[in-house]
C-alpha positions as CSV (number, residue, x, y, z in Angstrom):
1,M,67.3,-48.2,146.1
2,K,63.3,-48.5,144.8
3,L,62.4,-45.2,146.7
4,Y,65.1,-43.8,144.6
5,T,63.3,-45.4,141.0
6,A,60.3,-44.4,141.7
7,A,60.8,-41.1,142.5
8,F,63.3,-40.5,139.1
9,S,60.4,-42.0,137.8
10,F,58.1,-39.3,138.9
11,S,60.5,-37.0,137.8
12,A,61.0,-37.8,134.5
13,A,57.1,-38.0,134.3
14,I,56.6,-34.6,134.8
15,S,59.3,-33.1,132.6
16,A,57.9,-35.2,129.5
17,L,54.3,-33.6,130.9
18,L,56.1,-29.5,130.9
19,D,57.6,-30.5,127.5
20,L,54.3,-31.0,126.2
21,I,52.8,-27.8,127.3
22,P,54.4,-25.8,124.2
23,L,53.1,-28.5,121.8
24,A,49.5,-28.3,123.4
25,A,49.4,-24.1,123.3
26,S,49.8,-24.3,119.8
27,Y,47.6,-27.0,118.4
28,V,44.0,-25.2,117.6
29,I,41.3,-27.8,117.2
30,T,39.0,-26.9,114.5
31,P,35.1,-27.9,114.2
32,P,34.6,-30.4,111.6
33,S,32.9,-28.1,109.3
34,L,36.0,-26.2,108.7
35,R,38.5,-28.9,108.5
36,A,39.7,-29.8,104.8
37,S,38.1,-32.5,102.9
38,S,40.2,-35.4,102.6
39,F,40.3,-35.3,98.9
40,A,42.5,-32.2,99.2
41,G,45.4,-32.3,97.0
42,R,44.1,-35.2,95.2
43,T,43.2,-36.0,91.4
44,L,40.7,-38.1,91.2
45,S,40.8,-40.5,88.3
46,T,38.2,-41.5,85.8
47,P,36.7,-44.5,86.1
48,S,38.0,-47.6,84.2
49,V,36.9,-48.0,80.7
50,D,35.6,-51.8,79.7
51,A,36.7,-51.9,76.3
52,D,34.7,-55.3,75.7
53,V,36.9,-56.2,72.6
54,P,39.0,-58.7,71.4
55,P,42.5,-58.7,72.5
56,S,43.7,-59.1,68.7
57,L,42.0,-55.4,67.8
58,P,44.3,-52.6,67.7
59,P,43.9,-50.2,70.4
60,S,42.9,-47.6,67.5
61,L,39.4,-48.8,67.6
62,P,37.2,-46.1,67.2
63,L,34.1,-46.1,70.0
64,P,31.4,-44.0,71.0
65,S,32.2,-41.6,73.7
66,G,30.7,-42.3,77.4
67,V,32.4,-46.2,77.2
68,R,31.6,-47.6,80.3
69,S,29.7,-50.0,82.7
70,L,27.8,-49.4,85.6
71,D,26.9,-52.3,88.4
72,M,23.8,-51.6,90.4
73,R,22.4,-53.6,93.0
74,W,19.3,-54.0,93.7
75,S,17.6,-55.8,97.4
76,P,13.9,-55.7,97.5
77,R,13.4,-58.2,100.2
78,R,16.3,-59.9,101.0
79,N,16.9,-60.9,97.5
80,T,20.0,-59.7,95.8
81,K,20.0,-58.9,92.6
82,T,22.3,-57.4,90.2
83,W,21.5,-54.9,87.0
84,K,24.3,-53.8,84.7
85,R,23.8,-50.5,82.8
86,L,26.2,-50.3,79.9
87,S,27.0,-48.1,77.1
88,G,29.7,-47.1,74.7
89,A,32.1,-49.8,73.8
90,S,29.5,-52.5,75.5
91,R,26.6,-51.1,73.4
92,L,28.5,-51.7,70.6
93,K,28.9,-55.4,71.1
94,E,25.5,-55.8,72.3
95,L,24.8,-54.4,68.7
96,T,27.7,-56.7,67.5
97,T,25.1,-59.6,68.8
98,E,22.1,-58.4,67.7
99,R,24.1,-57.9,63.9
100,R,24.9,-61.5,64.4
101,L,21.4,-62.6,65.2
102,M,20.7,-61.0,61.9
103,G,22.8,-62.9,59.8
104,D,23.8,-67.1,60.0
105,K,22.6,-67.4,63.7
106,A,19.5,-66.4,62.3
107,R,19.1,-70.0,60.5
108,K,19.5,-71.9,64.1
109,I,16.5,-70.5,65.5
110,G,14.7,-71.5,62.3
111,E,14.4,-68.1,60.3
112,R,16.2,-67.1,57.4
113,P,18.9,-64.4,57.4
114,I,18.4,-60.7,56.7
115,I,22.0,-60.4,56.1
116,K,24.7,-61.8,54.8
117,D,27.9,-61.8,57.0
118,P,27.8,-59.2,60.3
119,A,31.0,-58.4,59.5
120,M,30.2,-56.8,56.1
121,I,28.4,-53.4,55.6
122,S,27.3,-51.5,53.1
123,I,29.0,-48.1,51.3
124,R,27.3,-45.8,49.0
125,N,28.1,-42.3,47.1
126,V,31.8,-43.2,47.0
127,C,32.9,-40.7,45.4
128,P,34.2,-41.3,41.8
129,T,37.5,-39.9,42.3
130,M,38.1,-42.9,44.8
131,S,39.4,-45.9,44.4
132,E,38.6,-49.6,46.3
133,L,42.5,-49.3,47.1
134,D,42.0,-45.7,48.3
135,V,38.5,-46.9,50.8
136,E,40.7,-49.9,51.8
137,Y,43.5,-47.2,53.0
138,Y,40.9,-44.9,54.5
139,F,39.6,-47.6,56.7
140,E,43.0,-49.6,57.3
141,Y,44.4,-46.7,58.6
142,H,41.9,-46.5,62.0
143,Y,41.6,-50.7,62.2
144,G,45.0,-52.0,61.0
145,A,46.4,-53.3,57.6
146,T,44.6,-55.7,55.9
147,S,41.5,-55.5,58.0
148,V,38.7,-54.3,55.4
149,Y,38.0,-55.4,51.5
150,C,36.4,-52.9,49.7
151,K,34.5,-54.2,46.6
152,L,32.7,-51.6,44.3
153,E,30.1,-52.2,41.6
154,K,31.7,-51.3,38.2
155,D,29.8,-50.0,35.5
156,K,30.5,-52.5,32.1
157,K,30.4,-49.6,29.6
158,T,32.0,-46.8,31.4
159,K,34.7,-49.0,33.5
160,Q,33.9,-46.9,36.4
161,H,32.4,-47.9,40.1
162,K,29.1,-46.6,40.2
163,G,29.5,-45.7,43.9
164,R,27.8,-48.3,45.9
165,G,29.6,-51.7,47.5
166,Y,30.6,-53.6,50.3
167,L,32.7,-53.9,52.8
168,H,33.8,-56.8,54.6
169,F,36.1,-56.6,58.1
170,M,38.3,-59.1,59.8
171,H,35.8,-59.1,62.8
172,P,31.8,-58.2,62.9
173,L,33.1,-55.7,65.9
174,Y,35.0,-53.6,63.1
175,A,31.7,-53.6,61.0
176,T,29.3,-52.3,63.9
177,S,32.1,-49.9,65.0
178,A,32.3,-48.6,61.1
179,M,28.8,-48.1,60.6
180,L,28.3,-46.3,63.7
181,T,31.8,-43.9,63.3
182,F,32.0,-43.4,59.9
183,N,28.7,-43.2,58.4
184,G,28.6,-39.4,56.5
185,T,32.7,-39.1,56.2
186,M,33.8,-37.0,53.4
187,L,36.0,-39.6,51.3
188,G,36.7,-37.3,48.8
189,N,34.5,-35.2,47.8
190,Q,31.2,-36.8,48.8
191,N,30.0,-37.6,52.0
192,I,29.9,-41.9,51.7
193,A,26.9,-43.6,53.4
194,L,27.3,-47.0,55.5
195,G,24.6,-49.5,56.5
196,E,23.3,-52.9,56.5
197,Y,24.8,-54.9,53.6
198,F,20.8,-57.1,53.0
199,Y,20.1,-60.3,50.7
200,P,18.8,-58.5,47.5
201,D,15.2,-60.3,48.0
202,W,15.0,-58.7,51.6
203,R,12.8,-56.3,50.5
204,E,10.5,-58.9,48.5
205,R,10.8,-61.5,51.2
206,E,9.5,-58.3,53.7
207,A,6.6,-57.3,51.2
208,E,5.4,-60.9,51.1
209,N,5.7,-61.5,54.9
210,E,3.4,-58.0,55.1
211,R,0.8,-59.2,52.4
212,R,0.7,-62.8,54.3
213,R,-0.1,-60.9,57.5
214,K,-2.5,-58.4,55.7
215,E,-4.5,-61.5,54.3
216,R,-4.3,-63.7,57.6
217,Y,-5.7,-60.2,59.3
218,E,-8.5,-59.9,57.0
219,A,-9.5,-63.5,57.3
220,R,-9.9,-63.2,61.2
221,V,-11.8,-60.1,60.6
222,A,-14.1,-61.7,58.0
223,A,-14.5,-64.8,60.3
224,R,-15.5,-62.1,63.2
225,E,-18.5,-61.0,61.4
226,A,-19.8,-63.6,59.7
227,A,-19.9,-65.2,63.8
228,I,-21.4,-61.4,64.9
229,R,-24.3,-62.0,61.6
230,E,-24.6,-65.3,62.7
231,I,-25.4,-64.1,66.3
232,E,-27.5,-61.1,65.1
233,E,-29.6,-63.6,62.8
234,E,-30.4,-66.1,65.2
235,D,-31.5,-63.5,67.8
236,R,-33.4,-61.9,65.1
237,Q,-35.4,-65.6,64.5
238,A,-35.7,-65.9,68.0
239,E,-37.5,-62.4,68.6
240,E,-39.4,-63.2,65.5
241,E,-40.6,-66.8,67.0
242,A,-41.5,-65.4,70.9
243,E,-44.0,-62.9,68.6
244,E,-45.5,-65.1,66.8
245,A,-46.4,-67.2,70.2
246,E,-47.5,-64.2,71.8
247,E,-50.1,-63.6,68.8
248,K,-51.2,-67.3,69.2
249,E,-51.5,-66.7,73.1
250,M,-53.3,-63.7,72.4
251,V,-55.7,-65.4,69.5
252,A,-56.6,-67.9,71.6
253,A,-57.5,-66.1,74.5
């Protein structure tokens, strides 16, 4: 019985090998350089975008192109450090942080703020046919309803605006994005100009600081020149005394 079972197993294996011979003959081995790429027939997806914006912001927030963050690791001498390269929305967040430091956060480090509010920007060269509501509607279309308040300076005689004022946004990120994206945009018949909303006396303060720096620099230069003149006078007196001593020695000899 055992002999019959072994013979049957051997014959079954032989028949299986005979069935595989046609398949092996039809298979052609291609060299590695000629094989198709592993990405053939696939669509490569773009890198994920780091928006770095609060959840409350609308998805239609205009952002600069190239929004991407890249992590690069560098390991010299077995010390691993992470270097992050930021652009796009991350750069927008960095600029907003810098504008915060120019605003109210400057008081925390003992400095006077330069801008009134990081959520405010100045607007100039507004078309006379555009009203405050028209400007608000334009920016609300991009940043959402009730996201911006516009105030333009008005002439007391003509009751018309002077073409300049400020925009107060709901979030400082809105203000930074608008200043980078819509500066020079055609609104009405003129191109608007957006920039920082500085304090009125900012330029006077800067001029005063520059005057003080110049005075301190001139005082240091004058002190250095006085020290140099004193050293030169001491050297001259020492030389004269040495010459007089030599003359006395010659006369005595």
